[in-house]
FIZA-834818 format. One record per residue (C-alpha): residue in three letters; residue number from 1; x, y, z. Coordinates in steps of 0.2 Angstrom, whole numbers, padded with zeros to 4 digits, m for minus. Layout:
<node><aa>ALA</aa><i>NUM</i><x>X</x><y>Y</y><z>Z</z></node>
...
This chain:
<node><aa>UNK</aa><i>1</i><x>0000</x><y>0000</y><z>0000</z></node>
<node><aa>UNK</aa><i>2</i><x>0015</x><y>0012</y><z>0003</z></node>
<node><aa>UNK</aa><i>3</i><x>0026</x><y>0006</y><z>m0011</z></node>
<node><aa>UNK</aa><i>4</i><x>0043</x><y>0016</y><z>m0010</z></node>
<node><aa>UNK</aa><i>5</i><x>0039</x><y>0023</y><z>0008</z></node>
<node><aa>UNK</aa><i>6</i><x>0051</x><y>0020</y><z>0022</z></node>
<node><aa>UNK</aa><i>7</i><x>0047</x><y>0016</y><z>0040</z></node>
<node><aa>UNK</aa><i>8</i><x>0046</x><y>0030</y><z>0052</z></node>
<node><aa>UNK</aa><i>9</i><x>0053</x><y>0026</y><z>0069</z></node>
<node><aa>UNK</aa><i>10</i><x>0059</x><y>0041</y><z>0079</z></node>
<node><aa>UNK</aa><i>11</i><x>0059</x><y>0049</y><z>0097</z></node>
<node><aa>UNK</aa><i>12</i><x>0054</x><y>0067</y><z>0097</z></node>
<node><aa>UNK</aa><i>13</i><x>0046</x><y>0078</y><z>0111</z></node>
<node><aa>UNK</aa><i>14</i><x>0049</x><y>0063</y><z>0123</z></node>
<node><aa>UNK</aa><i>15</i><x>0038</x><y>0051</y><z>0113</z></node>
<node><aa>UNK</aa><i>16</i><x>0042</x><y>0037</y><z>0100</z></node>
<node><aa>UNK</aa><i>17</i><x>0032</x><y>0040</y><z>0084</z></node>
<node><aa>UNK</aa><i>18</i><x>0030</x><y>0027</y><z>0071</z></node>
<node><aa>UNK</aa><i>19</i><x>0023</x><y>0028</y><z>0053</z></node>
<node><aa>UNK</aa><i>20</i><x>0029</x><y>0030</y><z>0036</z></node>
<node><aa>UNK</aa><i>21</i><x>0038</x><y>0043</y><z>0025</z></node>
<node><aa>UNK</aa><i>22</i><x>0039</x><y>0044</y><z>0006</z></node>
<node><aa>UNK</aa><i>23</i><x>0045</x><y>0055</y><z>m0008</z></node>
<node><aa>UNK</aa><i>24</i><x>0061</x><y>0065</y><z>m0010</z></node>
<node><aa>UNK</aa><i>25</i><x>0065</x><y>0075</y><z>0006</z></node>
<node><aa>UNK</aa><i>26</i><x>0070</x><y>0089</y><z>m0006</z></node>
<node><aa>UNK</aa><i>27</i><x>0052</x><y>0091</y><z>m0011</z></node>
<node><aa>UNK</aa><i>28</i><x>0039</x><y>0102</y><z>m0002</z></node>
<node><aa>UNK</aa><i>29</i><x>0035</x><y>0093</y><z>0015</z></node>
<node><aa>UNK</aa><i>30</i><x>0017</x><y>0087</y><z>0018</z></node>
<node><aa>UNK</aa><i>31</i><x>0012</x><y>0081</y><z>0035</z></node>
<node><aa>UNK</aa><i>32</i><x>m0004</x><y>0069</y><z>0035</z></node>
<node><aa>UNK</aa><i>33</i><x>m0012</x><y>0067</y><z>0052</z></node>
<node><aa>UNK</aa><i>34</i><x>m0025</x><y>0053</y><z>0054</z></node>
<node><aa>UNK</aa><i>35</i><x>m0040</x><y>0051</y><z>0065</z></node>
<node><aa>UNK</aa><i>36</i><x>m0049</x><y>0039</y><z>0076</z></node>
<node><aa>UNK</aa><i>37</i><x>m0049</x><y>0025</y><z>0078</z></node>
<node><aa>UNK</aa><i>38</i><x>m0036</x><y>0023</y><z>0064</z></node>
<node><aa>UNK</aa><i>39</i><x>m0018</x><y>0026</y><z>0061</z></node>
<node><aa>UNK</aa><i>40</i><x>m0007</x><y>0032</y><z>0046</z></node>
<node><aa>UNK</aa><i>41</i><x>m0015</x><y>0018</y><z>0036</z></node>
<node><aa>UNK</aa><i>42</i><x>m0030</x><y>0030</y><z>0033</z></node>
<node><aa>UNK</aa><i>43</i><x>m0019</x><y>0038</y><z>0019</z></node>
<node><aa>UNK</aa><i>44</i><x>m0015</x><y>0022</y><z>0010</z></node>
<node><aa>UNK</aa><i>45</i><x>m0025</x><y>0027</y><z>m0006</z></node>
<node><aa>UNK</aa><i>46</i><x>m0018</x><y>0045</y><z>m0007</z></node>
<node><aa>UNK</aa><i>47</i><x>0000</x><y>0045</y><z>0000</z></node>
<node><aa>UNK</aa><i>48</i><x>0009</x><y>0035</y><z>m0014</z></node>
<node><aa>UNK</aa><i>49</i><x>0003</x><y>0047</y><z>m0027</z></node>
<node><aa>UNK</aa><i>50</i><x>0006</x><y>0063</y><z>m0017</z></node>
<node><aa>UNK</aa><i>51</i><x>0024</x><y>0056</y><z>m0014</z></node>
<node><aa>UNK</aa><i>52</i><x>0028</x><y>0059</y><z>m0032</z></node>
<node><aa>UNK</aa><i>53</i><x>0027</x><y>0078</y><z>m0029</z></node>
<node><aa>UNK</aa><i>54</i><x>0029</x><y>0080</y><z>m0010</z></node>
<node><aa>UNK</aa><i>55</i><x>0039</x><y>0073</y><z>0004</z></node>
<node><aa>UNK</aa><i>56</i><x>0025</x><y>0064</y><z>0013</z></node>
<node><aa>UNK</aa><i>57</i><x>0026</x><y>0062</y><z>0032</z></node>
<node><aa>UNK</aa><i>58</i><x>0012</x><y>0051</y><z>0039</z></node>
<node><aa>UNK</aa><i>59</i><x>0015</x><y>0047</y><z>0058</z></node>
<node><aa>UNK</aa><i>60</i><x>0004</x><y>0038</y><z>0070</z></node>
<node><aa>UNK</aa><i>61</i><x>m0001</x><y>0050</y><z>0083</z></node>
<node><aa>UNK</aa><i>62</i><x>0005</x><y>0047</y><z>0101</z></node>
<node><aa>UNK</aa><i>63</i><x>m0007</x><y>0034</y><z>0109</z></node>
<node><aa>UNK</aa><i>64</i><x>m0012</x><y>0027</y><z>0092</z></node>
<node><aa>UNK</aa><i>65</i><x>m0007</x><y>0013</y><z>0080</z></node>
<node><aa>UNK</aa><i>66</i><x>0011</x><y>0008</y><z>0083</z></node>
<node><aa>UNK</aa><i>67</i><x>0017</x><y>0024</y><z>0092</z></node>
<node><aa>UNK</aa><i>68</i><x>0020</x><y>0025</y><z>0110</z></node>
<node><aa>UNK</aa><i>69</i><x>0007</x><y>0028</y><z>0123</z></node>
<node><aa>UNK</aa><i>70</i><x>0015</x><y>0039</y><z>0136</z></node>
<node><aa>UNK</aa><i>71</i><x>0008</x><y>0040</y><z>0154</z></node>
<node><aa>UNK</aa><i>72</i><x>m0007</x><y>0051</y><z>0157</z></node>
<node><aa>UNK</aa><i>73</i><x>m0005</x><y>0067</y><z>0167</z></node>
<node><aa>UNK</aa><i>74</i><x>m0019</x><y>0073</y><z>0180</z></node>
<node><aa>UNK</aa><i>75</i><x>m0025</x><y>0087</y><z>0168</z></node>
<node><aa>UNK</aa><i>76</i><x>m0023</x><y>0075</y><z>0153</z></node>
<node><aa>UNK</aa><i>77</i><x>m0011</x><y>0088</y><z>0145</z></node>
<node><aa>UNK</aa><i>78</i><x>0000</x><y>0073</y><z>0139</z></node>
<node><aa>UNK</aa><i>79</i><x>m0013</x><y>0069</y><z>0126</z></node>
<node><aa>UNK</aa><i>80</i><x>m0019</x><y>0087</y><z>0123</z></node>
<node><aa>UNK</aa><i>81</i><x>m0019</x><y>0093</y><z>0105</z></node>
<node><aa>UNK</aa><i>82</i><x>m0005</x><y>0106</y><z>0110</z></node>
<node><aa>UNK</aa><i>83</i><x>0006</x><y>0092</y><z>0115</z></node>
<node><aa>UNK</aa><i>84</i><x>0002</x><y>0082</y><z>0099</z></node>
<node><aa>UNK</aa><i>85</i><x>0005</x><y>0098</y><z>0089</z></node>
<node><aa>UNK</aa><i>86</i><x>0023</x><y>0099</y><z>0097</z></node>
<node><aa>UNK</aa><i>87</i><x>0026</x><y>0081</y><z>0092</z></node>
<node><aa>UNK</aa><i>88</i><x>0022</x><y>0086</y><z>0074</z></node>
<node><aa>UNK</aa><i>89</i><x>0033</x><y>0101</y><z>0074</z></node>
<node><aa>UNK</aa><i>90</i><x>0048</x><y>0092</y><z>0082</z></node>
<node><aa>UNK</aa><i>91</i><x>0045</x><y>0077</y><z>0070</z></node>
<node><aa>UNK</aa><i>92</i><x>0046</x><y>0088</y><z>0054</z></node>
<node><aa>UNK</aa><i>93</i><x>0061</x><y>0097</y><z>0061</z></node>
<node><aa>UNK</aa><i>94</i><x>0070</x><y>0081</y><z>0065</z></node>
<node><aa>UNK</aa><i>95</i><x>0067</x><y>0076</y><z>0046</z></node>
<node><aa>UNK</aa><i>96</i><x>0074</x><y>0093</y><z>0041</z></node>
<node><aa>UNK</aa><i>97</i><x>0059</x><y>0104</y><z>0038</z></node>
<node><aa>UNK</aa><i>98</i><x>0055</x><y>0119</y><z>0048</z></node>
<node><aa>UNK</aa><i>99</i><x>0040</x><y>0124</y><z>0038</z></node>
<node><aa>UNK</aa><i>100</i><x>0027</x><y>0112</y><z>0030</z></node>
<node><aa>UNK</aa><i>101</i><x>0009</x><y>0110</y><z>0024</z></node>
<node><aa>UNK</aa><i>102</i><x>m0003</x><y>0098</y><z>0034</z></node>
<node><aa>UNK</aa><i>103</i><x>m0019</x><y>0089</y><z>0031</z></node>
<node><aa>UNK</aa><i>104</i><x>m0028</x><y>0081</y><z>0045</z></node>
<node><aa>UNK</aa><i>105</i><x>m0043</x><y>0070</y><z>0047</z></node>
<node><aa>UNK</aa><i>106</i><x>m0055</x><y>0069</y><z>0062</z></node>
<node><aa>UNK</aa><i>107</i><x>m0043</x><y>0069</y><z>0078</z></node>
<node><aa>UNK</aa><i>108</i><x>m0029</x><y>0073</y><z>0066</z></node>
<node><aa>UNK</aa><i>109</i><x>m0038</x><y>0088</y><z>0060</z></node>
<node><aa>UNK</aa><i>110</i><x>m0040</x><y>0094</y><z>0078</z></node>
<node><aa>UNK</aa><i>111</i><x>m0021</x><y>0092</y><z>0080</z></node>
<node><aa>UNK</aa><i>112</i><x>m0019</x><y>0102</y><z>0064</z></node>
<node><aa>UNK</aa><i>113</i><x>m0030</x><y>0116</y><z>0070</z></node>
<node><aa>UNK</aa><i>114</i><x>m0020</x><y>0117</y><z>0086</z></node>
<node><aa>UNK</aa><i>115</i><x>m0004</x><y>0117</y><z>0075</z></node>
<node><aa>UNK</aa><i>116</i><x>m0010</x><y>0131</y><z>0065</z></node>
<node><aa>UNK</aa><i>117</i><x>m0015</x><y>0141</y><z>0080</z></node>
<node><aa>UNK</aa><i>118</i><x>0001</x><y>0138</y><z>0090</z></node>
<node><aa>UNK</aa><i>119</i><x>0014</x><y>0137</y><z>0076</z></node>
<node><aa>UNK</aa><i>120</i><x>0009</x><y>0149</y><z>0062</z></node>
<node><aa>UNK</aa><i>121</i><x>0027</x><y>0151</y><z>0058</z></node>
<node><aa>UNK</aa><i>122</i><x>0029</x><y>0132</y><z>0054</z></node>
<node><aa>UNK</aa><i>123</i><x>0013</x><y>0129</y><z>0045</z></node>
<node><aa>UNK</aa><i>124</i><x>0011</x><y>0135</y><z>0027</z></node>
<node><aa>UNK</aa><i>125</i><x>m0007</x><y>0129</y><z>0024</z></node>
<node><aa>UNK</aa><i>126</i><x>m0019</x><y>0117</y><z>0033</z></node>
<node><aa>UNK</aa><i>127</i><x>m0033</x><y>0106</y><z>0027</z></node>
<node><aa>UNK</aa><i>128</i><x>m0046</x><y>0100</y><z>0040</z></node>
<node><aa>UNK</aa><i>129</i><x>m0056</x><y>0085</y><z>0035</z></node>
<node><aa>UNK</aa><i>130</i><x>m0074</x><y>0083</y><z>0043</z></node>
<node><aa>UNK</aa><i>131</i><x>m0073</x><y>0093</y><z>0059</z></node>
<node><aa>UNK</aa><i>132</i><x>m0080</x><y>0108</y><z>0066</z></node>
<node><aa>UNK</aa><i>133</i><x>m0071</x><y>0117</y><z>0081</z></node>
<node><aa>UNK</aa><i>134</i><x>m0071</x><y>0106</y><z>0096</z></node>
<node><aa>UNK</aa><i>135</i><x>m0077</x><y>0119</y><z>0108</z></node>
<node><aa>UNK</aa><i>136</i><x>m0092</x><y>0123</y><z>0097</z></node>
<node><aa>UNK</aa><i>137</i><x>m0096</x><y>0105</y><z>0095</z></node>
<node><aa>UNK</aa><i>138</i><x>m0097</x><y>0102</y><z>0114</z></node>
<node><aa>UNK</aa><i>139</i><x>m0106</x><y>0118</y><z>0118</z></node>
<node><aa>UNK</aa><i>140</i><x>m0119</x><y>0114</y><z>0105</z></node>
<node><aa>UNK</aa><i>141</i><x>m0122</x><y>0096</y><z>0110</z></node>
<node><aa>UNK</aa><i>142</i><x>m0139</x><y>0090</y><z>0106</z></node>
<node><aa>UNK</aa><i>143</i><x>m0148</x><y>0073</y><z>0107</z></node>
<node><aa>UNK</aa><i>144</i><x>m0145</x><y>0070</y><z>0089</z></node>
<node><aa>UNK</aa><i>145</i><x>m0126</x><y>0074</y><z>0091</z></node>
<node><aa>UNK</aa><i>146</i><x>m0124</x><y>0064</y><z>0107</z></node>
<node><aa>UNK</aa><i>147</i><x>m0133</x><y>0049</y><z>0098</z></node>
<node><aa>UNK</aa><i>148</i><x>m0122</x><y>0050</y><z>0083</z></node>
<node><aa>UNK</aa><i>149</i><x>m0105</x><y>0054</y><z>0092</z></node>
<node><aa>UNK</aa><i>150</i><x>m0109</x><y>0043</y><z>0107</z></node>
<node><aa>UNK</aa><i>151</i><x>m0090</x><y>0038</y><z>0108</z></node>
<node><aa>UNK</aa><i>152</i><x>m0086</x><y>0056</y><z>0112</z></node>
<node><aa>UNK</aa><i>153</i><x>m0095</x><y>0054</y><z>0129</z></node>
<node><aa>UNK</aa><i>154</i><x>m0090</x><y>0035</y><z>0131</z></node>
<node><aa>UNK</aa><i>155</i><x>m0071</x><y>0038</y><z>0129</z></node>
<node><aa>UNK</aa><i>156</i><x>m0070</x><y>0052</y><z>0141</z></node>
<node><aa>UNK</aa><i>157</i><x>m0076</x><y>0041</y><z>0156</z></node>
<node><aa>UNK</aa><i>158</i><x>m0063</x><y>0039</y><z>0169</z></node>
<node><aa>UNK</aa><i>159</i><x>m0050</x><y>0025</y><z>0166</z></node>
<node><aa>UNK</aa><i>160</i><x>m0051</x><y>0010</y><z>0166</z></node>
<node><aa>UNK</aa><i>161</i><x>m0069</x><y>0009</y><z>0161</z></node>
<node><aa>UNK</aa><i>162</i><x>m0069</x><y>0012</y><z>0142</z></node>
<node><aa>UNK</aa><i>163</i><x>m0052</x><y>0004</y><z>0140</z></node>
<node><aa>UNK</aa><i>164</i><x>m0058</x><y>m0012</y><z>0148</z></node>
<node><aa>UNK</aa><i>165</i><x>m0074</x><y>m0013</y><z>0138</z></node>
<node><aa>UNK</aa><i>166</i><x>m0065</x><y>m0009</y><z>0122</z></node>
<node><aa>UNK</aa><i>167</i><x>m0051</x><y>m0022</y><z>0126</z></node>
<node><aa>UNK</aa><i>168</i><x>m0065</x><y>m0035</y><z>0129</z></node>
<node><aa>UNK</aa><i>169</i><x>m0070</x><y>m0035</y><z>0111</z></node>
<node><aa>UNK</aa><i>170</i><x>m0059</x><y>m0023</y><z>0100</z></node>
<node><aa>UNK</aa><i>171</i><x>m0065</x><y>m0029</y><z>0083</z></node>
<node><aa>UNK</aa><i>172</i><x>m0083</x><y>m0027</y><z>0088</z></node>
<node><aa>UNK</aa><i>173</i><x>m0079</x><y>m0009</y><z>0094</z></node>
<node><aa>UNK</aa><i>174</i><x>m0070</x><y>m0004</y><z>0078</z></node>
<node><aa>UNK</aa><i>175</i><x>m0082</x><y>m0012</y><z>0066</z></node>
<node><aa>UNK</aa><i>176</i><x>m0098</x><y>m0005</y><z>0075</z></node>
<node><aa>UNK</aa><i>177</i><x>m0090</x><y>0012</y><z>0075</z></node>
<node><aa>UNK</aa><i>178</i><x>m0083</x><y>0013</y><z>0058</z></node>
<node><aa>UNK</aa><i>179</i><x>m0096</x><y>0003</y><z>0050</z></node>
<node><aa>UNK</aa><i>180</i><x>m0110</x><y>0014</y><z>0056</z></node>
<node><aa>UNK</aa><i>181</i><x>m0107</x><y>0027</y><z>0042</z></node>
<node><aa>UNK</aa><i>182</i><x>m0116</x><y>0029</y><z>0026</z></node>
<node><aa>UNK</aa><i>183</i><x>m0103</x><y>0018</y><z>0017</z></node>
<node><aa>UNK</aa><i>184</i><x>m0102</x><y>0004</y><z>0030</z></node>
<node><aa>UNK</aa><i>185</i><x>m0086</x><y>m0005</y><z>0030</z></node>
<node><aa>UNK</aa><i>186</i><x>m0084</x><y>m0005</y><z>0011</z></node>
<node><aa>UNK</aa><i>187</i><x>m0070</x><y>0008</y><z>0011</z></node>
<node><aa>UNK</aa><i>188</i><x>m0058</x><y>m0002</y><z>0022</z></node>
<node><aa>UNK</aa><i>189</i><x>m0048</x><y>m0016</y><z>0015</z></node>
<node><aa>UNK</aa><i>190</i><x>m0048</x><y>m0031</y><z>0027</z></node>
<node><aa>UNK</aa><i>191</i><x>m0030</x><y>m0030</y><z>0030</z></node>
<node><aa>UNK</aa><i>192</i><x>m0031</x><y>m0011</y><z>0035</z></node>
<node><aa>UNK</aa><i>193</i><x>m0046</x><y>m0014</y><z>0046</z></node>
<node><aa>UNK</aa><i>194</i><x>m0037</x><y>m0029</y><z>0054</z></node>
<node><aa>UNK</aa><i>195</i><x>m0023</x><y>m0017</y><z>0058</z></node>
<node><aa>UNK</aa><i>196</i><x>m0035</x><y>m0004</y><z>0066</z></node>
<node><aa>UNK</aa><i>197</i><x>m0041</x><y>m0018</y><z>0077</z></node>
<node><aa>UNK</aa><i>198</i><x>m0024</x><y>m0025</y><z>0081</z></node>
<node><aa>UNK</aa><i>199</i><x>m0019</x><y>m0008</y><z>0087</z></node>
<node><aa>UNK</aa><i>200</i><x>m0032</x><y>m0009</y><z>0101</z></node>
<node><aa>UNK</aa><i>201</i><x>m0029</x><y>m0027</y><z>0105</z></node>
<node><aa>UNK</aa><i>202</i><x>m0020</x><y>m0031</y><z>0121</z></node>
<node><aa>UNK</aa><i>203</i><x>m0020</x><y>m0024</y><z>0139</z></node>
<node><aa>UNK</aa><i>204</i><x>m0021</x><y>m0005</y><z>0139</z></node>
<node><aa>UNK</aa><i>205</i><x>m0020</x><y>m0003</y><z>0120</z></node>
<node><aa>UNK</aa><i>206</i><x>m0035</x><y>0008</y><z>0120</z></node>
<node><aa>UNK</aa><i>207</i><x>m0028</x><y>0019</y><z>0134</z></node>
<node><aa>UNK</aa><i>208</i><x>m0020</x><y>0033</y><z>0123</z></node>
<node><aa>UNK</aa><i>209</i><x>m0035</x><y>0034</y><z>0112</z></node>
<node><aa>UNK</aa><i>210</i><x>m0046</x><y>0037</y><z>0128</z></node>
<node><aa>UNK</aa><i>211</i><x>m0034</x><y>0050</y><z>0134</z></node>
<node><aa>UNK</aa><i>212</i><x>m0035</x><y>0059</y><z>0118</z></node>
<node><aa>UNK</aa><i>213</i><x>m0054</x><y>0061</y><z>0121</z></node>
<node><aa>UNK</aa><i>214</i><x>m0052</x><y>0065</y><z>0139</z></node>
<node><aa>UNK</aa><i>215</i><x>m0040</x><y>0079</y><z>0134</z></node>
<node><aa>UNK</aa><i>216</i><x>m0052</x><y>0085</y><z>0121</z></node>
<node><aa>UNK</aa><i>217</i><x>m0066</x><y>0087</y><z>0134</z></node>
<node><aa>UNK</aa><i>218</i><x>m0054</x><y>0096</y><z>0147</z></node>
<node><aa>UNK</aa><i>219</i><x>m0037</x><y>0104</y><z>0143</z></node>
<node><aa>UNK</aa><i>220</i><x>m0041</x><y>0106</y><z>0125</z></node>
<node><aa>UNK</aa><i>221</i><x>m0056</x><y>0116</y><z>0129</z></node>
<node><aa>UNK</aa><i>222</i><x>m0046</x><y>0127</y><z>0141</z></node>
<node><aa>UNK</aa><i>223</i><x>m0034</x><y>0131</y><z>0127</z></node>
<node><aa>UNK</aa><i>224</i><x>m0048</x><y>0135</y><z>0115</z></node>
<node><aa>UNK</aa><i>225</i><x>m0057</x><y>0146</y><z>0127</z></node>
<node><aa>UNK</aa><i>226</i><x>m0041</x><y>0155</y><z>0131</z></node>
<node><aa>UNK</aa><i>227</i><x>m0038</x><y>0159</y><z>0113</z></node>
<node><aa>UNK</aa><i>228</i><x>m0055</x><y>0166</y><z>0110</z></node>
<node><aa>UNK</aa><i>229</i><x>m0054</x><y>0176</y><z>0126</z></node>
<node><aa>UNK</aa><i>230</i><x>m0038</x><y>0184</y><z>0120</z></node>
<node><aa>UNK</aa><i>231</i><x>m0044</x><y>0187</y><z>0103</z></node>
<node><aa>UNK</aa><i>232</i><x>m0031</x><y>0175</y><z>0095</z></node>
<node><aa>UNK</aa><i>233</i><x>m0036</x><y>0169</y><z>0078</z></node>
<node><aa>UNK</aa><i>234</i><x>m0029</x><y>0156</y><z>0066</z></node>
<node><aa>UNK</aa><i>235</i><x>m0019</x><y>0166</y><z>0053</z></node>
<node><aa>UNK</aa><i>236</i><x>m0014</x><y>0151</y><z>0042</z></node>
<node><aa>UNK</aa><i>237</i><x>m0025</x><y>0148</y><z>0027</z></node>
<node><aa>UNK</aa><i>238</i><x>m0037</x><y>0134</y><z>0030</z></node>
<node><aa>UNK</aa><i>239</i><x>m0047</x><y>0123</y><z>0018</z></node>
<node><aa>UNK</aa><i>240</i><x>m0061</x><y>0114</y><z>0026</z></node>
<node><aa>UNK</aa><i>241</i><x>m0070</x><y>0099</y><z>0018</z></node>
<node><aa>UNK</aa><i>242</i><x>m0083</x><y>0088</y><z>0026</z></node>
<node><aa>UNK</aa><i>243</i><x>m0094</x><y>0073</y><z>0021</z></node>
<node><aa>UNK</aa><i>244</i><x>m0111</x><y>0078</y><z>0014</z></node>
<node><aa>UNK</aa><i>245</i><x>m0117</x><y>0061</y><z>0021</z></node>
<node><aa>UNK</aa><i>246</i><x>m0109</x><y>0063</y><z>0038</z></node>
<node><aa>UNK</aa><i>247</i><x>m0114</x><y>0070</y><z>0055</z></node>
<node><aa>UNK</aa><i>248</i><x>m0103</x><y>0086</y><z>0055</z></node>
<node><aa>UNK</aa><i>249</i><x>m0111</x><y>0094</y><z>0040</z></node>
<node><aa>UNK</aa><i>250</i><x>m0129</x><y>0089</y><z>0045</z></node>
<node><aa>UNK</aa><i>251</i><x>m0128</x><y>0096</y><z>0063</z></node>
<node><aa>UNK</aa><i>252</i><x>m0116</x><y>0110</y><z>0061</z></node>
<node><aa>UNK</aa><i>253</i><x>m0110</x><y>0124</y><z>0049</z></node>
<node><aa>UNK</aa><i>254</i><x>m0092</x><y>0120</y><z>0047</z></node>
<node><aa>UNK</aa><i>255</i><x>m0087</x><y>0135</y><z>0036</z></node>
<node><aa>UNK</aa><i>256</i><x>m0096</x><y>0148</y><z>0048</z></node>
<node><aa>UNK</aa><i>257</i><x>m0088</x><y>0140</y><z>0064</z></node>
<node><aa>UNK</aa><i>258</i><x>m0071</x><y>0140</y><z>0057</z></node>
<node><aa>UNK</aa><i>259</i><x>m0072</x><y>0158</y><z>0050</z></node>
<node><aa>UNK</aa><i>260</i><x>m0077</x><y>0164</y><z>0067</z></node>
<node><aa>UNK</aa><i>261</i><x>m0059</x><y>0158</y><z>0073</z></node>
<node><aa>UNK</aa><i>262</i><x>m0049</x><y>0160</y><z>0058</z></node>
<node><aa>UNK</aa><i>263</i><x>m0045</x><y>0173</y><z>0045</z></node>
<node><aa>UNK</aa><i>264</i><x>m0044</x><y>0164</y><z>0029</z></node>
<node><aa>UNK</aa><i>265</i><x>m0056</x><y>0149</y><z>0027</z></node>
<node><aa>UNK</aa><i>266</i><x>m0063</x><y>0141</y><z>0011</z></node>
<node><aa>UNK</aa><i>267</i><x>m0071</x><y>0124</y><z>0009</z></node>
<node><aa>UNK</aa><i>268</i><x>m0086</x><y>0113</y><z>0004</z></node>
<node><aa>UNK</aa><i>269</i><x>m0095</x><y>0097</y><z>0007</z></node>
<node><aa>UNK</aa><i>270</i><x>m0089</x><y>0082</y><z>m0003</z></node>
<node><aa>UNK</aa><i>271</i><x>m0100</x><y>0067</y><z>m0008</z></node>
<node><aa>UNK</aa><i>272</i><x>m0096</x><y>0054</y><z>0005</z></node>
<node><aa>UNK</aa><i>273</i><x>m0097</x><y>0050</y><z>0024</z></node>
<node><aa>UNK</aa><i>274</i><x>m0084</x><y>0053</y><z>0037</z></node>
<node><aa>UNK</aa><i>275</i><x>m0069</x><y>0044</y><z>0031</z></node>
<node><aa>UNK</aa><i>276</i><x>m0065</x><y>0056</y><z>0017</z></node>
<node><aa>UNK</aa><i>277</i><x>m0047</x><y>0049</y><z>0012</z></node>
<node><aa>UNK</aa><i>278</i><x>m0053</x><y>0031</y><z>0011</z></node>
<node><aa>UNK</aa><i>279</i><x>m0071</x><y>0034</y><z>0004</z></node>
<node><aa>UNK</aa><i>280</i><x>m0066</x><y>0047</y><z>m0009</z></node>
<node><aa>UNK</aa><i>281</i><x>m0047</x><y>0047</y><z>m0012</z></node>
<node><aa>UNK</aa><i>282</i><x>m0046</x><y>0054</y><z>m0029</z></node>
<node><aa>UNK</aa><i>283</i><x>m0056</x><y>0069</y><z>m0025</z></node>
<node><aa>UNK</aa><i>284</i><x>m0047</x><y>0072</y><z>m0009</z></node>
<node><aa>UNK</aa><i>285</i><x>m0030</x><y>0071</y><z>m0018</z></node>
<node><aa>UNK</aa><i>286</i><x>m0036</x><y>0083</y><z>m0031</z></node>
<node><aa>UNK</aa><i>287</i><x>m0041</x><y>0095</y><z>m0017</z></node>
<node><aa>UNK</aa><i>288</i><x>m0025</x><y>0093</y><z>m0008</z></node>
<node><aa>UNK</aa><i>289</i><x>m0015</x><y>0097</y><z>m0024</z></node>
<node><aa>UNK</aa><i>290</i><x>m0026</x><y>0112</y><z>m0029</z></node>
<node><aa>UNK</aa><i>291</i><x>m0025</x><y>0119</y><z>m0011</z></node>
<node><aa>UNK</aa><i>292</i><x>m0006</x><y>0117</y><z>m0010</z></node>
<node><aa>UNK</aa><i>293</i><x>m0002</x><y>0123</y><z>m0028</z></node>
């Protein structure tokens, strides 16, 4: 799936990150950041083609895939988007790039938004796939949103409750969650789906993923509120895409919400559900190339 790519296995910002890198390091760097409950494998349909023109860096976030799961802190900041954004900055610097473009999906898009907010000198352009701002989504929680995004409220429960329940049947958890979208499980090849399940199989393997969500409901919201109170806006150009058959576009207005916190925002819905790079890879690749041209 990643022909010509090399294994990524480095320690930066106190955490071991794994994944893949591909393309000529002299080409423009492009960071691809996956979402939940996945890994860098979400990019398997777009990364090889993008590597013809970009230096593609596709890590597993801390707590996900084959990357390390560091201990939690009392305030969950060790899994906050600010810390994950630092991972990305230090990873690209380790690979020789001080400035880079980034595309993030789902949780990775939340990391991408924090990257753009905290490190505008490092990020040239940022694409967000199928999210609205975390703070707005929590504050506008309705019955419809809670029913569709039930995992947001399940995963933030204190450890070890969600970790134990996921660990009891990780395949059921992954297939039920990912298969509940408009495309079912069709977008996910069996070996890729098996890899997502394997990353959650074993004692405490779901721990990092749960901490990510606990951070999103606590420390991440503190950071977002502080930015808004101080009038700090995202100045990096944003491109926002969302699935026309997904939850985000149905229950929120992504463009309006991002324009409320960022200076330069464009975007549109695309004809798929939540998993844009796997459901609609050709169109997403075209969007990436056009946005970064």
